[in-house]
N, C-alpha and C positions, 0 to 999 in steps of 0.2 A: 454899152449894156453892162459891162463889168463895173464901171464907175457908178452907175445907178444902183446896182446891187449893194455895193459897199455903202453908198449913201443911205439906203434904206436900213441897213444894219446899224449904221451910226445913229440914225433917228430912233430905232428901237432901243438901243443901248442907253441913249439920253433919257428916253421915257422911263426906262427901268430904274436908272439912277435917281430920277426925280422922285421916285417913291421912297428912296432912302437918302434924305438930304445929308450931305457930308458934315454939316455943322450941327446936326441933330438938335434943331431948334435954337441954334446960336450958341450952344454950350460947348466949352472946350473940355478935354479930358481932365478929370479931377486930379489935382496934385496931392501927393501923399503929405500928410501933416503928422509929425511925430506927436505922440501923446504919452503922458506919464502912465506907465503900465497900471498903476494903482487906480487910475480913473476909468479903466476899461472894465465893463461889467463882466463878472466871471461867467463861465458857461452855465446855462440854467439846468443843471442836472436835477432830476427829481427822485431817482432811485439808484443808489450805487453809482457805478460808472457805466450803466447800461441804458437807462431811460433818460431822455433829455428833451426838453421842449423844442417844438418846431422840427423834430426829426422822427424818422422811423427806425425802430430797432426790431431785430428778428431773433426768435428762439427756435432752434432746430432740434428735433429729437425723434428717435424711433418710437413706434407705438408701444404703449404700456410701460414707459419708463417713469412717468410722473409729471410731464410738462404742464398738464392742466391743473393738477394739484399744486404744483409750484407757483403758477401764476395766481391761483386763488390765495395762497398764503401771502404772496407779495402784495396783492391787492388789499388784503386785510392790514398788512403792515403799513401801507401808504395811507389807507383810510383812517387808521387808528393813530398814526404817527409813532408807532412802536417798532423797534427793530427786531421783529419776530424771528428773522433768519440771520441776524447779525449783519445785515446790509444796511448802510446808511439810507435814510429816507427823509425827504423834505416833510415838513409838518403841514397839516391842514389841507391835504390833497383830496380831491374828489375823483373816484375811479369808476370807470364803466367797463364791466366784464360783459363781452358780447360773445357767448358761446354758440356756435352755429351747428353743433351736432347733438348735444345732450338736451333732454327735456328739463323743465324747470324743477321737477321733483329731485332729479339727480344733482342739479346744481345746488339746490337747498341742502341736500344731504352733505355734499362736500364742503360747502361754506360753513354750515353749522358745526360739522365735525372739526373743521380747522379752528373755528372760534372756541369750541369746547377744549380742544387739545392745547391751544395757545393762550387760554384764559382771556379771550377778548369778549367783553360784554357788549350787548346790543347798543348800549348808550354811547360806547366809544366810536362806533361807526355810523351812528344815526345821521342820515342825510348826506353821507359821504360815499356810500357804496351803491352802485346801480348795476342791475343784472338783467340781461335779456337773452333769449335763446332763439336759435334759428327755427325751432319747432313752432314757435308762436309768431315769429316775425322774420321772414326770410330776408336775406341781404344779397344783392347782386350789383356790384359796382361796374361790371363790364360784361358784354356778351360778344360771342363770335358770330360774325356774319360772313356772307360771301365776299364782301369787300374788305374784310379784316375785322379787327377788334373795334368795338364801339363802346366808348365810355358812357356810363349812365349818369349824366350830369344831375338829373333831378334827384337821384338816390344820394349822391354825394352832397348835394346842396341841403337835402333834408337832414343828413347826418351832421353837417356843419351847423345848421340851425339848432339842433338838439344839443350839440356839444356847447355851443355858445350860451344857449338858454340855461343849461344846467351847470355852466361854469366848470365843465369837466377838464381835469388836468391830465388824466391818463386814460386812453382807450385801448383795451386789449381785444384783438380779433383772433378767435381760436376755433377752427384753424383757417389759415389764409386761403387754402384751396377752395373752401366753401363760400368765400366772399365774392366770387366772380365766376363767370362761365366762359372765360377765355381759355385757349389751349395752353395748358401749363408747361408744355415743351417749346412753346414759341417765345424766344427771347424778346422779340420786338413787342409782342402782346403783353408779356409780363412786365417788361420795362415800362410800358404806358400805364398799366394798372398800378404798379408800385409807386410810380412818380405821382399819380393822383393821390395816393395815400400821403405822400410827402407834402404835396400841396395843401392837403387838408390839415395836416399837422401844423404847417406854417400859418395857414389862414386862421386857425383856431388857437394858436399858441399853446398847443398841447403835445404830449408825447404819445406816440402810437406804437404799440407792440403787436407784431404779426407772428403768430405761432404756426410753425410749419413742420410737416413730416419729412423724414429722410427717405431716400430711396433704399432699396435693399443693399446692405453692405456686406453680405455673405460672411458675417462674423467679424469683420474688420471694425476697428473703432471709427466712429463717425466724426467728421469735422463739419463746420458750417457749410462747406462746399459740397457736403453730401445731401443737401436738400433736394427733395424730389422736383423734377422738372427743370425749367430754365434757370440759369445762374443769375439772371437779371434782378431777381428779388434781393439776393445778398448784395449785389453791386450797388443797389440804391439805398441800402441800409447804412446807418452811421455806426451801429453797434450790432455785432452778431455773436451769439453764444450757442454752444451745442451741449446736449445732455447725453451721457453714455452710462449704461448700466454697468455696475462693477462685475468684472469677470470672476469666474470661479477661482482662478489663480490669485487674483487680488484679494478675494474674500479670505482665502487661506492665509495670505500674507498679513492681512489685517486682523486675523483671528475671529472672523464672523462667519465662517463657512457653515456653521450649523444654525444660523439665524435665517428664517424663511423670509424676512423682510427684504424689500428691494432697496439697494444702495445705488446711488448714481452720482456721477461727477458733473459739475458745470464748468465749462471752459470757455472763456471769451477769447476766441481766436481771430476775431475781426473787431478792431476798435479804432476807427478813424479819428476820434476826438479825445482819446485817452489811451494810456498804455494798455497793452493786452494783459488781462487779469490772470492771476494764478488759478490753478484748478482748486475748486472747493467741493466738498462732499455734502450730500443730503441723504437722509434715510426716510423711507416711507413707514411711518408708525401706523399701527392698526388701532383705530378708535371705534369704540362701541357706542352706538346711539341707543336711546331709550326705546326705540321701536324694534330693536333687535338687529338692525343692520350694522355691519362692520365696514368702515370706510378708511381708505388710506389717506394720510395727511403728511405732507412734507415737513421735516424738521431738520435742524442743524445736526451734523455729525462730523466729528473731527477724526482725522486719520490718527491712529494711536502712535505715540512716540515710542521708539525702540526701547527706551529705558523707563517707560511708565511703570511706576510701582517698584522700581529697582533702586536701592540705596547704596551708599558707599559700604555700608555693613554687608550688603549682599555680595558686592564685589569681593570684599575681604573673605567672605565665606567660600566663594568660588576659588579664590587664590589658595586658601588653606587646603581645600579638598584636592585641587590639582597638585599642590606641593607634596601631598602625602601619597601620591600614586606613582607607579612606575611611568616614566616619561613616555615609553612606547605605547602605553594605553591611553595617551592623551594626544592622539593624532590630529593634525590640522585639517586634513581632508574629511569632508562629511560622507565620503564614499567608503569609509573603513569600518562600517558597522558599529558594534559596541565600543570599539577603540577610539571612535571620534570623540574629541574633547567636548563637543557640544552635548553629548549624552551626560557627561559629568555635570555640565552647567545646568542642564534641564533637571537632573535629580536634585541638585543643590537648591535650585530656585523654585522647585515645584512646577516646572513647565513640562510640556509634552515634546519630546525630541523629534517627533514626526510632524505634528500639527504646527509647532512653533519653530520649525527648522529655519525658515528664512529670518525670523526675528533673532534667533540665537546666533546665526551666522553674522548678522549685522552687529550684534553685541560683541562678538569675538573680534571682528575687524576694528571696532571702535576701541576696544581695550588694547589691541595691538598698536594702534595709532597713538594712543595715549601713553604707551609704555607699561601699562599694568600687566600685560602679557608680552612674551617675546617668542618668536619662532626660532626653533633650533633644529638641526638635522642630526638624528640619532640612528646608528647602524642597527638593523634588525639581525635576526639569527643567520640570515644569508649575507650579512655584511652590506646590505642595500641601505643607503641612507634614506630615512623617512622624515618628512617635515612634522615636527611635533611642537607642542606648546609647553612653555614653562612660565613660572611667575617672573615678572620683570620687576618693576618698582612696586613695592607693597603699598596698598591703599592705606590712608590715614583714617583711623576710627574717629 
């Protein structure tokens, strides 16, 4: 009886293995063959080190930061072949913006405002920019059923046909959550959905950008891992970046605290195919249209250098002013009121000792490091030694 049982098991195993022939059609494992590195095609990047053919990239951001405006400007850059935001772009690209939330009128406002602000003529993008909205044409690549998530193959096949017919190079889906009806907290479901987007990118030889919202961060700075719902979306992406609005403290440090415009940083903190990128900054400029609307448009913004507008002559003026004062009134600590040396620096350079405090402190540290200033300890009236600043090596005019 036992022997017969094992015999039946052996027959079932043989039948199972027969479905997966060991020789896989008579082929052997492929031997590695060394190639001259110069003969290997470079990775097919299409925009910066974020969008690449045959791959999915993800942009994560809280609401109201500027992610849709950013992707619109990037789409115009790719369609026109111009580096509108200082990011490298391949030339001759066709871009399809598929916004699943906003009506067409709003998309037209944003696109035309961006074209107006960045001086992009209609002729530069003619036949290269395509726009659709979820209000006019819904999109659902997957639905949730009792049996689990079901991929909508006809919908994906229709997208593939349109991408191939239009020779689309980049497809932007904004936002990702509106492109499916699967449970966004189900890792298995989101993994299936995201991998279908990856297959579509591979099948159509295009780059796909999925724009995603963050969960509530309670005031903490977001990362790409702060995306709402399951983590499978980021896991399947080959590049991930996150947008963060500039905090009030950073605004004060940058000297833009009185500017009502939104400033935000872009950080690439997931980059499987390229080094993680440095943080770059963008500003939302307000653009007025002829119909009376005011529209936010993303533009390049550079973090100000500590010594922007400060010359060697300015340093020499600071040194002369400090040299002419009682050393105890040139304290190193910024907690010493009017005796802080930074007050003298501010008065000499026409800065605000309160608003520009962080910048002035950085300047003093740089001058100490270079030897232009030196720190000394001077006894006060109570014979307590106080760190103060004196002139070190005089600046050359």
